[in-house]
N, C-alpha and C positions, 0 to 999 in steps of 0.2 A: 561510425559515430560522427555526428556533426558537432564541430566545436566552433562556437562563435563568441564574440565579445559583446557584452551588453553593459550599459551603465544604469544606475538606479533610475527607475521610471520607464525604461525601455522594455519592450515586450517581444515575445516570440510566439508565433501562432503555430499550433500543431493541428493540422486538419482545418476544418471550418469552425470548430466550436470549442477548442481548448486553447486558453491563453496563459502563458507563463510570463510573469512580470518580475523583474528585479526590483525589490523593495529597498534593500539597503546592503551596502558592502562595508564591513568593518573588520579590518585586519584580514585574517584568513577565513572569516565567516561571511556567508552570503545569505540574506533572507529573501525568499521568493514567495510570490503569491501565485496560486493556480486557480483559474476559473474554468470549470468544466461542468457539463451537464451531470445531473444526479445519476444518470445511467452509466457514467464512466467512473469506475472506482479509482481513487487516488490514494496511494499509501507511501509512507517512507519505506525504503527498501528493507531495512532491518525488521520492520513490523510485518511486511509482506512475507518475508522469508520465514519468520517465526510462525506465522499463522499457517503457511503452507506446510511446514514441517509438522506442526501439531495435527493438522488435518490428515496428513499421510500416516502419522503414528496412530491416530484414532481409527483410521480405516483399516489398518493392518493389525490392530490389537485383538487379542483373544478374549472374547466375551466371557469365557469361563474364568478368566483371571481377574475379572472386575470385583471390587469389594461388594459384600452382600448388602450394604446399606444404600447403594446406588440403585435407582429404579432401572429395571431392565425393560427394553422395548418388547411389546407383545406382537408376535407375528401370527396372523390368522391362519 
C-alpha cells in the first residue's frame, strides 16, 4: 500500500486516466473527488462488498426456493 500526504487541492494520478483529488479535510473526515473514465467503475468499499455478496448469494440460490410471485427465467 502506498501512503502519501496530500493537502486540499492536491491530486494523485492512478495510471494515465484516473485522478484522485483531496477536496476538503475536516477533523477526521476527508472529502475526495475521483475523475475516471466511465469504463472504470468507482465504488465505496462497503457498497462494493455488499453488491458482491448479493451477487454471490443470488448465483448460488436454489431457484426452487424462490417465491411463486417472482418471474422465473425461461430456458429454451
